[in-house]
N, C-alpha and C positions, 0 to 999 in steps of 0.2 A: 571391540572392533566395530567399524561402521563404514565410513567413507574416507577416501584420500582425495584431496583437492589436487588435481593434476594441472588444471588451468583455472584461475579464479574468475575470469571475466572482468568486466570493467569495474563493477561495484556489486559484490555479493556479500551479504551479511546475514547473520542469524537474527530473526525477528519473531517474537510472539505477540500477544495482544497489546503489550505495552506495560509501562511502569507508572502506576498511578498513585497519587497522594503525596508527591514530592516536588511539585512545581513551586511551592512556597520556599523551597530550599534551592531553587535554580536548576532542578533536574527535570527535564522534559520527558514525556511518556515514551518517545520513540515508537516502535511498533510498525506495522505494515503501512505502506502508502496506499495500497488497494485492499481495503479490509474485506471486501466481498470475495475476491479471488483467494485471499489468504484463508478465510474461513471455509470456503468450499474445498480447497485442497486438503485441509485437515479432516473434514467430514468424509471425503472420499477415501482417505487413508485410514479411517476408523478411529481418528483421534478426537479429543475434545476440540471444539472450534478455536480455542485460544492457544493451542500448543505451538511450540517453536518450530519454525520452518526456515528454509533458505529463500531470501528474496534477492533477485538479480535484476540488473538494469542494462538495457540496450544490447549488451553482448553477454551471453550466458556462460556458465562455468563448464568444466569437464570434471566429472566425479567418478572415481573407480571404487566399486563396492568390495569391501572385505568380508561381507556377510550378507546372506540372503535377507531380503525385506520386501515390503510392499510400499510403493510410493504413489503419489498423484501429483501431476503438473498442471497448473492453472495459470490464468493471467494472459499476458501478451504472448503471441505466437512467435517464439524464437527458434523454431524448427528443432524440437528435441529429437534425439536419436539414441539408440542403445546399440553399442558396437557397430555403429554406422547404419543401422536400420531405423527408418522413421518410426516413431511411436506416437500413439494417440494422446491427446491432452484431455483433461477433464474426465479421467477415469482411473480406477485403481489398476496398478500395473505391478506384477511380480518381477523382481530383479534378483539375479543370482550373483553369488560371490564371483568376483573376477570380471564382471561386466562393467562397461564404462558408459555412463550417461553424459551426453554432450549436447551443446546448444550452439546455434549460430547467432546472427545479428538480427535485431528488430528490422522487420521489412514492411511496416505499415499497419499491421493489426496489433496495436499495443506495443509497449516497450518494457514492461516489468513483468517478470514471471515469479512463480512460487513453486517450491518443491516441498511437499510434506512427506514425512517418513513415518510409517506405522510404528506406534509406540513412542514416538518423539525422539528428540536429540538429547544426548547426555551432556548438557551444558549447565553449569552452576547458575543458580538464581542470584541476582544482585538486586537488592531492594525488591524482591519478589518477582523478578522478571528475567528472562533470558535475552531480552532485546538488546541489540547493539546500539549504543548512543555514542557515535564517534566523537562528537564535540566534547563530551565529558570523559571519553576513554573508558567506558564501562560496559559491561555485559558482553554477550557473545564470545568471540575469541579475543580476549584481552582488549575489548573495546575498539576493535579495528575491523576493517573489511578483510575477507578471506584472502589468503596468499597461497601460492603453490606449495605443496608438501604439507599443508595443514591436515590434521586428522581429527575427525569428529566421530565420537562413538554413538551407537544407538542405545536408547534407554531400555526399550523392550521390543525388539524386532520380532516379526512373524514372517513365515514363508508364504502364508496365504491368509486371506480374510474370508469370513462367511459371506456368501452372496456376492462374489466378485463380479458376476455378470450384471448385477444391478447397480454397481458402484460406478455409474457413469452419468454424465450430463452433456447436453449440447454445448459445444465450446462457445465462449463469448465472442462477439464481433464488436470491435471498438471503432468508434468514429474516426475518420481520416480527414484532415484538412480543417475541420471546424467542429467545435463542441458548444453546447449550451449548458450553462451552469445556473441553477436556481439559487437565489440569495435571500437571506433574511437580514433586513437592516436592523441596527441595534441602537443602543443609547447614545452613540456618538454620531448618528446621522445629522444631528444639529450642528456639526462642525462644517457642514456643506449647505449651500443654498438649495432650495427646491429645484432650481434650474440645473444645478450641477448634478443633483441626484437623477434628474430626468435624463441628462446627457450620459451619465454613467450606464444607465440601463438601455439607452437608445443606441449608443455607439459601441462597437466592439473593441477588442484589443488583440494583441498578438503575443504568444508565448516567446520569450527571448531565450538566449543560451544560458542565462543565469537561472537555472532550474535544477535544483537538487533536492535532497531529502529535507532540507531546512525550509525552503520556500521556492516560489515561482514568481519571478519578476515579469510583469507584463509591460508592453509598450503600446501607448495610445498616441494617435496623431495629435489629439488635443489633450494636454495634461489636465487632470482634475484640479480644480481650484478650491482652496479652503476659504472659509470666511475669515480666518486669521492666518496663522502660519502652519497649522496642522500638528503642532506639538501638544501633547497632553501629559498629565501626570501618569507615569508608567502604571499599567495594569495588566491583568492576565491575558494570555493569548490562547485561543482555542484552535484546534485543527480546522483549517478552512477560513480563519479570520483574514479579511482583506485590509491590510494596512495601506494607507496612502501617505507616503513621506512628503516632505516639503516640495520635492520636484514634481509631484502630481502623478507619478507613475506607480500604479498599484502593485502590491506584493501579496500573493496568497500564501499564508503561513501553513506549513505542512508538518509531517510527523516529527522531525527533529528540530522544530522551531525553538527559539528561545522562550523561556517561561513567561517573561513580561516584555512589554514594549511601550515606547513613548510616542508613537504616531497614531493619529486618529484612524479608527477603523470604520469604513463605510458600510460594512456588513460582513456576513459569514456565509460561505458556500455550504449548502445543506449536506449532511453526511452521505446520503445515498448518491450524490453527484460527484463526490471527491474521487472515486475510482476513474471517472472519465478524464479528469485532469491528470491523475497519476499515470495513466496509460497514453498520454499525449506526448508529442515531441516538439522541440522548438520550431517555430514557424506556424504552428496551429493557431487558427483564429478562435477567439473566445467571445461568446455573447452571454449576457447576463439577463435573467428574468427575476423580477421581484416576487416573492411568495410570502405567505404568512407563516408565523411560527407554528400555528396549528397544522398547516399542511405539511410542513417539514417533519413534524413529529409523527403525523399519520403515515407518511411515506416511509419513515424509518421503522415504525412498528410493523407496517405491512411487509417490508423486506425481511425484518427479523423473524416474523412468523413463517415466511416462505422458507427461509433457511432452516429453521427449527423443524418445520414439517418434513423437509427432505431428510434431515438427520433422524427423525423419529421413524420415517419409512424404512430407512436402512437398518435401524436397530430392530424394528419389528420383523423385517425380512430375515435378519440373522437369528432371531429367536425361534423362527418357524422351521429352521433347518434341523 
């Protein structure tokens, strides 16, 4: 027993850290769009940071619990409630059998949420991962988004966790209207003139409605011009790669991206800034800042240490009880 999906929301899927080592076979990692919110939800719920959770977008699901468990909700604020009573985000919450967890619509502070369940979800591994990759129809619930009447079991539920009162964080506040993304340029920056590179970082763009788990298409008033036609011999695509097709309108590649692509990439959004994009809505303005690979790595390591320090604090607090 675990949860019954009463209302699935617009797009709710099972996601863990992702499926790695298979891009050479055309299988992308999938995984969470907002890695930080995903990991914090798991840590608050007493799980390994990479455990499977539910990720939902713009409109959240309604879940009825068939068994007691502890959960944590993070990410965008989609007004979570338990049997109609508002519940706090970014903290461990004990839920009882028969209660229903529901969400509303995104209303400006982020658009993607995460629900972690203590002990994890009883979902089979496919290529070492529980993540749903809808494009390949694998992982999660038969490789698809959740539907009404789906049932998902708990792997190892608990009624309470040690140090529940310490399992809380200040909720995140996500930018509204405009975000700034730091970018590392790469080996294909020579597909663009120095003037076009300057224009890319000087002038912003806008997120269009073509924005899903595969990628985010941007619109610029002045398309980016290539030195030639922008086509390259297909090569690997990373999470955050910024492809520039022949029409000059950039596409930022995301969790469910294809494994390879044949358009020149002007750069890659650094890992710690990807949650800002994941939590944005169409119409949001985007500005880019060029940074070094060294700074990108330093920021990533710093964030990783902060998350690990919080996890260690909770484990130490539990041991002292």
